C-alpha beads as a LAMMPS data file, in Angstrom:
LAMMPS data file: protein, C-alpha beads

386 atoms
385 bonds

1 atom types
1 bond types

-500.0 500.0 xlo xhi
-500.0 500.0 ylo yhi
-500.0 500.0 zlo zhi

Masses

1 110.0

Atoms # bond

1 1 1 -377.022 -382.686 316.647
2 1 1 -374.294 -385.312 317.032
3 1 1 -372.166 -385.804 320.134
4 1 1 -369.095 -388.021 320.009
5 1 1 -367.018 -389.053 323.017
6 1 1 -363.253 -389.336 322.745
7 1 1 -361.813 -391.691 325.374
8 1 1 -358.125 -390.949 325.864
9 1 1 -356.334 -394.233 326.618
10 1 1 -352.900 -393.690 325.048
11 1 1 -350.894 -393.184 328.251
12 1 1 -348.338 -395.640 329.577
13 1 1 -350.004 -395.744 333.029
14 1 1 -346.802 -397.037 334.631
15 1 1 -347.287 -395.383 338.036
16 1 1 -350.082 -397.839 338.792
17 1 1 -347.725 -400.826 338.544
18 1 1 -349.317 -404.210 337.948
19 1 1 -347.590 -405.101 334.688
20 1 1 -350.232 -403.458 332.463
21 1 1 -351.098 -399.811 331.752
22 1 1 -353.714 -398.745 334.298
23 1 1 -356.476 -398.442 331.702
24 1 1 -356.165 -402.172 330.987
25 1 1 -355.883 -403.391 334.582
26 1 1 -358.959 -405.114 335.944
27 1 1 -361.350 -403.715 338.515
28 1 1 -364.533 -405.550 339.364
29 1 1 -363.717 -408.253 336.822
30 1 1 -363.277 -405.942 333.802
31 1 1 -360.533 -403.654 332.477
32 1 1 -360.777 -400.044 333.679
33 1 1 -361.282 -398.969 330.058
34 1 1 -364.366 -401.181 329.714
35 1 1 -366.043 -399.648 332.761
36 1 1 -365.420 -396.213 331.258
37 1 1 -366.796 -397.298 327.891
38 1 1 -369.883 -398.782 329.563
39 1 1 -370.706 -395.400 331.108
40 1 1 -370.707 -393.625 327.745
41 1 1 -372.253 -396.430 325.691
42 1 1 -375.250 -396.563 328.019
43 1 1 -375.869 -392.796 327.834
44 1 1 -378.578 -391.667 325.409
45 1 1 -376.793 -388.389 324.699
46 1 1 -373.688 -390.030 323.228
47 1 1 -373.978 -390.950 319.548
48 1 1 -370.561 -392.517 319.006
49 1 1 -367.284 -393.241 320.781
50 1 1 -363.689 -393.327 319.630
51 1 1 -360.803 -394.511 321.780
52 1 1 -357.305 -393.094 321.413
53 1 1 -354.652 -395.727 322.120
54 1 1 -350.910 -396.197 322.006
55 1 1 -349.794 -398.258 318.995
56 1 1 -347.810 -400.391 321.440
57 1 1 -351.030 -401.370 323.206
58 1 1 -352.980 -402.551 320.166
59 1 1 -353.016 -406.226 321.148
60 1 1 -354.134 -405.658 324.743
61 1 1 -356.678 -403.084 323.546
62 1 1 -358.200 -405.568 321.100
63 1 1 -358.377 -408.178 323.834
64 1 1 -359.929 -405.757 326.337
65 1 1 -362.721 -404.493 324.055
66 1 1 -363.577 -407.825 322.437
67 1 1 -367.310 -407.827 321.782
68 1 1 -367.652 -404.034 321.945
69 1 1 -369.091 -402.440 318.754
70 1 1 -366.418 -399.756 318.476
71 1 1 -364.953 -397.977 315.480
72 1 1 -361.249 -398.200 314.642
73 1 1 -359.259 -396.481 317.414
74 1 1 -357.191 -393.372 316.841
75 1 1 -353.470 -393.619 317.482
76 1 1 -352.013 -391.454 320.223
77 1 1 -349.140 -389.025 319.967
78 1 1 -346.157 -388.252 322.186
79 1 1 -348.233 -386.065 324.530
80 1 1 -351.805 -386.104 325.731
81 1 1 -352.527 -382.983 323.716
82 1 1 -351.280 -384.625 320.527
83 1 1 -353.322 -387.742 321.308
84 1 1 -356.519 -385.718 321.695
85 1 1 -355.841 -383.834 318.463
86 1 1 -355.386 -387.161 316.665
87 1 1 -358.759 -388.214 318.037
88 1 1 -360.367 -384.986 316.867
89 1 1 -358.895 -385.415 313.399
90 1 1 -360.203 -388.992 313.250
91 1 1 -363.817 -387.857 313.758
92 1 1 -363.703 -384.601 311.779
93 1 1 -365.281 -386.322 308.779
94 1 1 -368.315 -387.192 310.934
95 1 1 -369.111 -383.472 311.311
96 1 1 -370.059 -383.785 314.983
97 1 1 -371.756 -380.882 316.700
98 1 1 -370.178 -381.526 320.100
99 1 1 -367.361 -383.638 321.483
100 1 1 -366.741 -384.901 325.004
101 1 1 -363.128 -385.695 325.891
102 1 1 -362.675 -388.104 328.791
103 1 1 -359.797 -389.856 330.551
104 1 1 -360.001 -393.641 330.231
105 1 1 -358.798 -393.911 333.838
106 1 1 -361.983 -392.271 335.217
107 1 1 -364.315 -395.307 335.300
108 1 1 -366.784 -393.896 337.862
109 1 1 -368.146 -391.098 335.667
110 1 1 -371.910 -390.844 336.138
111 1 1 -374.866 -390.076 333.879
112 1 1 -375.383 -386.848 335.841
113 1 1 -371.927 -385.510 335.014
114 1 1 -372.307 -386.385 331.332
115 1 1 -375.756 -384.734 331.358
116 1 1 -374.384 -381.591 333.014
117 1 1 -371.677 -381.195 330.389
118 1 1 -373.906 -381.881 327.385
119 1 1 -376.630 -379.522 328.643
120 1 1 -374.137 -376.691 329.175
121 1 1 -373.008 -376.989 325.549
122 1 1 -376.410 -375.670 324.473
123 1 1 -375.236 -372.215 325.573
124 1 1 -371.432 -372.443 325.783
125 1 1 -368.540 -373.575 323.617
126 1 1 -366.754 -375.281 326.500
127 1 1 -368.038 -376.901 329.699
128 1 1 -365.972 -378.790 332.251
129 1 1 -366.973 -380.537 335.505
130 1 1 -365.346 -379.385 338.701
131 1 1 -365.682 -379.881 342.443
132 1 1 -365.011 -377.462 345.273
133 1 1 -361.619 -377.712 346.963
134 1 1 -361.972 -378.588 350.649
135 1 1 -358.316 -378.368 351.686
136 1 1 -356.353 -375.177 352.098
137 1 1 -354.163 -374.676 349.027
138 1 1 -350.822 -372.936 349.478
139 1 1 -348.393 -371.657 346.871
140 1 1 -344.875 -372.859 347.650
141 1 1 -341.461 -371.797 346.344
142 1 1 -338.158 -373.283 347.530
143 1 1 -340.000 -375.214 350.207
144 1 1 -341.609 -372.121 351.688
145 1 1 -345.219 -370.946 351.537
146 1 1 -345.474 -367.726 349.533
147 1 1 -349.262 -367.400 349.458
148 1 1 -352.503 -369.004 350.652
149 1 1 -355.023 -369.241 347.839
150 1 1 -358.702 -368.518 348.362
151 1 1 -360.268 -371.961 348.028
152 1 1 -363.702 -370.427 347.457
153 1 1 -362.459 -369.548 343.977
154 1 1 -360.800 -372.914 343.287
155 1 1 -362.181 -376.024 341.635
156 1 1 -360.634 -379.439 341.056
157 1 1 -361.245 -380.025 337.344
158 1 1 -362.409 -383.386 336.001
159 1 1 -363.420 -384.982 332.726
160 1 1 -365.386 -385.380 330.510
161 1 1 -364.742 -381.923 329.178
162 1 1 -367.282 -380.876 326.590
163 1 1 -366.746 -378.655 323.548
164 1 1 -368.447 -377.430 320.440
165 1 1 -366.434 -379.480 317.967
166 1 1 -365.433 -376.704 315.569
167 1 1 -364.211 -374.547 318.457
168 1 1 -361.968 -377.162 320.099
169 1 1 -360.674 -378.412 316.755
170 1 1 -359.640 -374.880 315.818
171 1 1 -357.992 -374.414 319.220
172 1 1 -355.997 -377.625 318.870
173 1 1 -355.029 -376.762 315.299
174 1 1 -353.802 -373.322 316.404
175 1 1 -351.773 -374.852 319.238
176 1 1 -350.211 -377.405 316.894
177 1 1 -349.343 -374.711 314.357
178 1 1 -347.623 -372.709 317.109
179 1 1 -345.679 -375.743 318.342
180 1 1 -347.579 -375.863 321.627
181 1 1 -348.028 -379.577 322.444
182 1 1 -347.705 -379.682 326.231
183 1 1 -351.184 -378.727 327.449
184 1 1 -352.411 -381.375 329.907
185 1 1 -355.965 -380.037 329.897
186 1 1 -358.000 -379.355 326.754
187 1 1 -359.907 -376.490 328.319
188 1 1 -356.588 -374.625 328.679
189 1 1 -356.649 -374.120 324.903
190 1 1 -360.008 -372.359 324.732
191 1 1 -361.866 -369.509 326.426
192 1 1 -364.328 -368.832 327.968
193 1 1 -364.889 -372.015 329.984
194 1 1 -367.973 -372.708 332.091
195 1 1 -367.750 -375.058 335.090
196 1 1 -370.570 -377.478 335.848
197 1 1 -371.042 -379.756 338.841
198 1 1 -368.657 -382.681 339.061
199 1 1 -368.607 -385.460 341.647
200 1 1 -366.001 -386.528 344.172
201 1 1 -366.385 -390.176 343.105
202 1 1 -365.287 -389.296 339.551
203 1 1 -361.652 -389.901 340.456
204 1 1 -358.771 -390.512 338.093
205 1 1 -356.958 -393.763 338.871
206 1 1 -353.216 -393.192 339.096
207 1 1 -351.515 -395.419 341.670
208 1 1 -351.655 -399.096 342.588
209 1 1 -353.634 -398.079 345.687
210 1 1 -356.147 -396.313 343.441
211 1 1 -356.581 -399.479 341.380
212 1 1 -357.042 -401.662 344.458
213 1 1 -359.588 -399.285 345.988
214 1 1 -361.463 -399.003 342.689
215 1 1 -361.538 -402.787 342.406
216 1 1 -363.246 -403.054 345.775
217 1 1 -365.689 -400.239 344.936
218 1 1 -366.607 -401.777 341.609
219 1 1 -367.120 -405.193 343.165
220 1 1 -369.466 -403.666 345.711
221 1 1 -371.427 -401.995 342.913
222 1 1 -371.521 -405.307 341.038
223 1 1 -372.818 -407.131 344.085
224 1 1 -375.613 -404.600 344.507
225 1 1 -376.778 -405.576 341.010
226 1 1 -376.705 -409.288 341.911
227 1 1 -379.312 -409.748 344.647
228 1 1 -380.061 -413.428 343.944
229 1 1 -377.736 -415.312 346.331
230 1 1 -377.336 -419.040 345.687
231 1 1 -375.396 -421.667 347.665
232 1 1 -374.581 -425.034 346.131
233 1 1 -372.920 -428.108 347.562
234 1 1 -370.856 -430.866 345.992
235 1 1 -369.423 -434.198 347.082
236 1 1 -367.064 -436.574 345.315
237 1 1 -365.055 -439.718 346.046
238 1 1 -362.156 -441.379 344.221
239 1 1 -360.322 -444.554 345.104
240 1 1 -356.562 -445.021 345.012
241 1 1 -354.753 -447.080 342.398
242 1 1 -351.042 -447.637 341.712
243 1 1 -349.194 -444.399 340.922
244 1 1 -346.761 -441.830 342.264
245 1 1 -348.897 -438.686 342.777
246 1 1 -352.373 -437.311 343.296
247 1 1 -353.826 -434.155 341.766
248 1 1 -355.886 -431.967 344.076
249 1 1 -357.172 -428.523 343.093
250 1 1 -354.894 -428.671 340.078
251 1 1 -351.734 -429.238 342.148
252 1 1 -349.593 -432.350 341.661
253 1 1 -348.758 -433.858 345.067
254 1 1 -346.195 -436.700 345.304
255 1 1 -347.636 -439.846 346.898
256 1 1 -347.433 -443.625 346.822
257 1 1 -350.643 -443.929 344.794
258 1 1 -352.833 -441.933 342.434
259 1 1 -356.579 -441.390 342.265
260 1 1 -358.575 -443.560 339.901
261 1 1 -360.939 -441.837 337.499
262 1 1 -361.901 -441.228 333.879
263 1 1 -360.308 -437.774 333.955
264 1 1 -357.377 -436.752 336.163
265 1 1 -359.587 -437.707 339.170
266 1 1 -359.127 -434.345 340.941
267 1 1 -361.692 -435.141 343.620
268 1 1 -361.591 -431.651 345.189
269 1 1 -362.089 -429.807 341.909
270 1 1 -364.897 -432.185 340.980
271 1 1 -366.694 -431.446 344.248
272 1 1 -366.310 -427.705 343.688
273 1 1 -367.567 -427.975 340.108
274 1 1 -370.654 -429.836 341.337
275 1 1 -371.211 -427.190 344.013
276 1 1 -371.224 -424.426 341.397
277 1 1 -373.520 -426.389 339.096
278 1 1 -375.826 -426.997 342.046
279 1 1 -376.004 -423.291 342.858
280 1 1 -377.018 -422.652 339.258
281 1 1 -379.530 -425.502 339.129
282 1 1 -377.533 -427.011 336.262
283 1 1 -377.318 -430.642 337.382
284 1 1 -373.958 -432.261 338.046
285 1 1 -370.574 -432.722 336.442
286 1 1 -371.637 -435.996 334.781
287 1 1 -374.394 -434.168 332.887
288 1 1 -371.982 -431.700 331.288
289 1 1 -368.867 -433.898 331.043
290 1 1 -370.064 -437.532 330.986
291 1 1 -367.413 -440.181 331.707
292 1 1 -368.821 -442.151 328.775
293 1 1 -367.397 -439.473 326.451
294 1 1 -363.889 -440.434 325.333
295 1 1 -362.812 -436.818 324.952
296 1 1 -362.660 -436.465 328.744
297 1 1 -360.355 -439.456 329.186
298 1 1 -357.436 -438.198 331.272
299 1 1 -358.662 -434.602 330.953
300 1 1 -357.538 -431.934 333.409
301 1 1 -360.387 -431.137 335.795
302 1 1 -359.656 -427.444 335.261
303 1 1 -361.680 -427.862 332.054
304 1 1 -364.738 -428.871 334.081
305 1 1 -364.346 -426.023 336.567
306 1 1 -363.918 -423.497 333.749
307 1 1 -367.103 -424.860 332.184
308 1 1 -369.026 -424.209 335.403
309 1 1 -367.524 -420.714 335.706
310 1 1 -368.561 -419.969 332.114
311 1 1 -372.159 -420.811 333.019
312 1 1 -372.013 -418.197 335.794
313 1 1 -370.613 -415.586 333.417
314 1 1 -373.242 -416.334 330.762
315 1 1 -375.856 -415.432 333.358
316 1 1 -373.958 -412.251 334.283
317 1 1 -373.292 -413.684 337.716
318 1 1 -370.358 -413.821 340.100
319 1 1 -368.773 -416.588 342.160
320 1 1 -368.176 -414.851 345.473
321 1 1 -366.838 -417.668 347.663
322 1 1 -365.923 -421.350 347.692
323 1 1 -365.132 -423.710 350.561
324 1 1 -363.653 -427.205 350.160
325 1 1 -363.013 -429.902 352.759
326 1 1 -360.711 -432.748 351.680
327 1 1 -360.960 -435.970 353.701
328 1 1 -358.057 -438.434 353.759
329 1 1 -355.463 -440.019 356.032
330 1 1 -352.673 -439.377 353.523
331 1 1 -351.003 -437.643 351.804
332 1 1 -350.361 -434.720 354.123
333 1 1 -351.996 -431.708 352.501
334 1 1 -351.176 -428.787 354.778
335 1 1 -347.914 -427.884 352.954
336 1 1 -349.841 -427.662 349.665
337 1 1 -352.997 -425.817 350.665
338 1 1 -351.818 -422.303 349.817
339 1 1 -350.740 -423.440 346.335
340 1 1 -354.094 -425.146 345.896
341 1 1 -355.995 -422.028 346.957
342 1 1 -353.987 -419.841 344.584
343 1 1 -354.528 -422.256 341.699
344 1 1 -358.293 -422.161 342.196
345 1 1 -358.278 -418.369 342.617
346 1 1 -356.431 -418.021 339.296
347 1 1 -358.919 -420.285 337.521
348 1 1 -361.955 -418.558 339.013
349 1 1 -360.611 -415.007 338.606
350 1 1 -360.944 -414.058 342.258
351 1 1 -358.695 -413.192 345.171
352 1 1 -357.282 -415.999 347.276
353 1 1 -359.261 -414.848 350.320
354 1 1 -362.423 -416.018 348.541
355 1 1 -361.133 -419.595 348.365
356 1 1 -361.114 -421.795 351.477
357 1 1 -359.546 -425.257 351.562
358 1 1 -359.424 -427.452 354.664
359 1 1 -357.971 -430.927 355.125
360 1 1 -359.122 -433.421 357.725
361 1 1 -359.096 -437.147 358.455
362 1 1 -361.959 -439.518 359.272
363 1 1 -360.157 -440.776 362.394
364 1 1 -359.283 -444.046 360.605
365 1 1 -362.982 -444.808 360.065
366 1 1 -364.542 -445.809 356.750
367 1 1 -362.838 -446.159 353.373
368 1 1 -360.850 -442.933 353.799
369 1 1 -359.740 -444.076 357.247
370 1 1 -358.528 -447.349 355.728
371 1 1 -356.493 -445.400 353.158
372 1 1 -358.544 -446.608 350.209
373 1 1 -359.163 -443.179 348.666
374 1 1 -360.017 -439.528 349.133
375 1 1 -363.355 -437.766 349.558
376 1 1 -364.109 -434.066 349.171
377 1 1 -367.007 -431.800 350.042
378 1 1 -367.492 -428.286 348.683
379 1 1 -369.845 -425.335 348.844
380 1 1 -370.014 -422.452 346.413
381 1 1 -371.755 -419.119 346.857
382 1 1 -372.948 -417.520 343.630
383 1 1 -374.717 -414.208 343.074
384 1 1 -376.956 -413.671 340.067
385 1 1 -379.159 -410.885 338.727
386 1 1 -382.864 -411.396 339.338

Bonds

1 1 1 2
2 1 2 3
3 1 3 4
4 1 4 5
5 1 5 6
6 1 6 7
7 1 7 8
8 1 8 9
9 1 9 10
10 1 10 11
11 1 11 12
12 1 12 13
13 1 13 14
14 1 14 15
15 1 15 16
16 1 16 17
17 1 17 18
18 1 18 19
19 1 19 20
20 1 20 21
21 1 21 22
22 1 22 23
23 1 23 24
24 1 24 25
25 1 25 26
26 1 26 27
27 1 27 28
28 1 28 29
29 1 29 30
30 1 30 31
31 1 31 32
32 1 32 33
33 1 33 34
34 1 34 35
35 1 35 36
36 1 36 37
37 1 37 38
38 1 38 39
39 1 39 40
40 1 40 41
41 1 41 42
42 1 42 43
43 1 43 44
44 1 44 45
45 1 45 46
46 1 46 47
47 1 47 48
48 1 48 49
49 1 49 50
50 1 50 51
51 1 51 52
52 1 52 53
53 1 53 54
54 1 54 55
55 1 55 56
56 1 56 57
57 1 57 58
58 1 58 59
59 1 59 60
60 1 60 61
61 1 61 62
62 1 62 63
63 1 63 64
64 1 64 65
65 1 65 66
66 1 66 67
67 1 67 68
68 1 68 69
69 1 69 70
70 1 70 71
71 1 71 72
72 1 72 73
73 1 73 74
74 1 74 75
75 1 75 76
76 1 76 77
77 1 77 78
78 1 78 79
79 1 79 80
80 1 80 81
81 1 81 82
82 1 82 83
83 1 83 84
84 1 84 85
85 1 85 86
86 1 86 87
87 1 87 88
88 1 88 89
89 1 89 90
90 1 90 91
91 1 91 92
92 1 92 93
93 1 93 94
94 1 94 95
95 1 95 96
96 1 96 97
97 1 97 98
98 1 98 99
99 1 99 100
100 1 100 101
101 1 101 102
102 1 102 103
103 1 103 104
104 1 104 105
105 1 105 106
106 1 106 107
107 1 107 108
108 1 108 109
109 1 109 110
110 1 110 111
111 1 111 112
112 1 112 113
113 1 113 114
114 1 114 115
115 1 115 116
116 1 116 117
117 1 117 118
118 1 118 119
119 1 119 120
120 1 120 121
121 1 121 122
122 1 122 123
123 1 123 124
124 1 124 125
125 1 125 126
126 1 126 127
127 1 127 128
128 1 128 129
129 1 129 130
130 1 130 131
131 1 131 132
132 1 132 133
133 1 133 134
134 1 134 135
135 1 135 136
136 1 136 137
137 1 137 138
138 1 138 139
139 1 139 140
140 1 140 141
141 1 141 142
142 1 142 143
143 1 143 144
144 1 144 145
145 1 145 146
146 1 146 147
147 1 147 148
148 1 148 149
149 1 149 150
150 1 150 151
151 1 151 152
152 1 152 153
153 1 153 154
154 1 154 155
155 1 155 156
156 1 156 157
157 1 157 158
158 1 158 159
159 1 159 160
160 1 160 161
161 1 161 162
162 1 162 163
163 1 163 164
164 1 164 165
165 1 165 166
166 1 166 167
167 1 167 168
168 1 168 169
169 1 169 170
170 1 170 171
171 1 171 172
172 1 172 173
173 1 173 174
174 1 174 175
175 1 175 176
176 1 176 177
177 1 177 178
178 1 178 179
179 1 179 180
180 1 180 181
181 1 181 182
182 1 182 183
183 1 183 184
184 1 184 185
185 1 185 186
186 1 186 187
187 1 187 188
188 1 188 189
189 1 189 190
190 1 190 191
191 1 191 192
192 1 192 193
193 1 193 194
194 1 194 195
195 1 195 196
196 1 196 197
197 1 197 198
198 1 198 199
199 1 199 200
200 1 200 201
201 1 201 202
202 1 202 203
203 1 203 204
204 1 204 205
205 1 205 206
206 1 206 207
207 1 207 208
208 1 208 209
209 1 209 210
210 1 210 211
211 1 211 212
212 1 212 213
213 1 213 214
214 1 214 215
215 1 215 216
216 1 216 217
217 1 217 218
218 1 218 219
219 1 219 220
220 1 220 221
221 1 221 222
222 1 222 223
223 1 223 224
224 1 224 225
225 1 225 226
226 1 226 227
227 1 227 228
228 1 228 229
229 1 229 230
230 1 230 231
231 1 231 232
232 1 232 233
233 1 233 234
234 1 234 235
235 1 235 236
236 1 236 237
237 1 237 238
238 1 238 239
239 1 239 240
240 1 240 241
241 1 241 242
242 1 242 243
243 1 243 244
244 1 244 245
245 1 245 246
246 1 246 247
247 1 247 248
248 1 248 249
249 1 249 250
250 1 250 251
251 1 251 252
252 1 252 253
253 1 253 254
254 1 254 255
255 1 255 256
256 1 256 257
257 1 257 258
258 1 258 259
259 1 259 260
260 1 260 261
261 1 261 262
262 1 262 263
263 1 263 264
264 1 264 265
265 1 265 266
266 1 266 267
267 1 267 268
268 1 268 269
269 1 269 270
270 1 270 271
271 1 271 272
272 1 272 273
273 1 273 274
274 1 274 275
275 1 275 276
276 1 276 277
277 1 277 278
278 1 278 279
279 1 279 280
280 1 280 281
281 1 281 282
282 1 282 283
283 1 283 284
284 1 284 285
285 1 285 286
286 1 286 287
287 1 287 288
288 1 288 289
289 1 289 290
290 1 290 291
291 1 291 292
292 1 292 293
293 1 293 294
294 1 294 295
295 1 295 296
296 1 296 297
297 1 297 298
298 1 298 299
299 1 299 300
300 1 300 301
301 1 301 302
302 1 302 303
303 1 303 304
304 1 304 305
305 1 305 306
306 1 306 307
307 1 307 308
308 1 308 309
309 1 309 310
310 1 310 311
311 1 311 312
312 1 312 313
313 1 313 314
314 1 314 315
315 1 315 316
316 1 316 317
317 1 317 318
318 1 318 319
319 1 319 320
320 1 320 321
321 1 321 322
322 1 322 323
323 1 323 324
324 1 324 325
325 1 325 326
326 1 326 327
327 1 327 328
328 1 328 329
329 1 329 330
330 1 330 331
331 1 331 332
332 1 332 333
333 1 333 334
334 1 334 335
335 1 335 336
336 1 336 337
337 1 337 338
338 1 338 339
339 1 339 340
340 1 340 341
341 1 341 342
342 1 342 343
343 1 343 344
344 1 344 345
345 1 345 346
346 1 346 347
347 1 347 348
348 1 348 349
349 1 349 350
350 1 350 351
351 1 351 352
352 1 352 353
353 1 353 354
354 1 354 355
355 1 355 356
356 1 356 357
357 1 357 358
358 1 358 359
359 1 359 360
360 1 360 361
361 1 361 362
362 1 362 363
363 1 363 364
364 1 364 365
365 1 365 366
366 1 366 367
367 1 367 368
368 1 368 369
369 1 369 370
370 1 370 371
371 1 371 372
372 1 372 373
373 1 373 374
374 1 374 375
375 1 375 376
376 1 376 377
377 1 377 378
378 1 378 379
379 1 379 380
380 1 380 381
381 1 381 382
382 1 382 383
383 1 383 384
384 1 384 385
385 1 385 386
């Protein structure tokens, strides 16, 4: 018996805002679609997966699923029903026994729901998950209530919806032959339908608020899987030399001198890079990017920070917070701090509230107090799997 999952990802997803269709927006550091795929790829009852996409989204789809061992996607139609039928036609040659049809924008689907649907297909041609309705549902016409529905008999329907393949294929073929292409729910094309237990967390992401809430939920789930908390510290110093600007946290700041160094001498980013490397037990910046190597001459320090971030990602970890203190008498940094924080947040793929930057003086003491250079201290908090 073969069970194939069709992930429907052909919609425009414009109501969610954000510049990308909702299925490609990131939650918890990955596109929504990838979280959905992970749920089905990790389930023993799913033998194969096909994604249905819009032809206009091919480039962002390829980027999103890079590294995933997926078959060629099916191309969506003008309606959801047509998109699903295209997916069914694409797998017909595989002769699957069952098919599960799931919305790409439901990334919190659990093993239990998938199990419930697959198990029900042993005795039924169609099984859909549903949850009890807790609110009173009223029928309204012209702004007036015409009836109160008995919520005991109502269920909020979810996906994945499961079908015996031959039955749902025939139902879709019949609908297409009759010119019926507007069904928004596959189970509307077939009868009888059995309802199995769904879950309230199996929500469909629709609005920008949904995406933001899902991002926070997914990050919390990610953190629960990363119990090894590490804190690293970094310190760096660079002297001034003749010039007209300094670079701090990737931001060019006009000044009467520049910082001397083999690279761009971004003292703050160097300290942060060392802090991350320290949290990982990976030595210091000189180990990975030695100043004796000509390729780093004049290099942007963003390269070094990205290298440290890559080491976190290779260990399936997460940088959860960074804190930098920059010590100098001049230039004045306060007007630039928000730009510096945003630059680091963009590089590290986190929200700006996870980046702290403070500027202080040494009360005219020491080399910084004499205006000979800038020092920076940094800490980084990293979470890793055990």
